[in-house]
C-alpha positions, 0 to 999 in steps of 0.5 A: 470457843473462840470467835474463830470456831467453826462448827463441823457437821461431821464432828457432831456428837450424839449430845448434839441430837439430845440438845436439839431434841431438848431445844425443840421441847423447850421451844414448844413449851415456850410457845404454849406458855406464850399462847396461853399464860403470858398475856402481858408478854404478848401485849408487850411484844405487840406494843414494841412491834408497833413502835418498830413499824412506826420507827421504820416508817419515820426512818425510811421516810416512806408511807405504807398502806394499811395492808403493808403495815399489818404485814410488817407488824405481823412479821415483827411480832412472829420474829419476836415470839420466835426469839422469846421461845429460843431465849426461853429454851436456852435459859432452861438449858443454861439452868440445867447446866448450872445445876449439874456444875 
């Protein structure tokens, strides 16, 4: 696929549905692992998020109230959790594809 590729919804194949189902399953597995097993990863995400809040405050030269800092921190953490889960799912799919090749 080149940079100019456009995904046409009308051309969706039944493989797209399988892909989405598989991604949802892997996403849920990653979410459970992150919640129950990967404590180090969770802590690293929290540390990185705190650094990002601090960087934001320094970069924009504004102060935030405690509630605003907490809101921004939680927003960043949830985004990083979601990114982790999608990355986990994509990695699983790539691993499956590599085994088939």
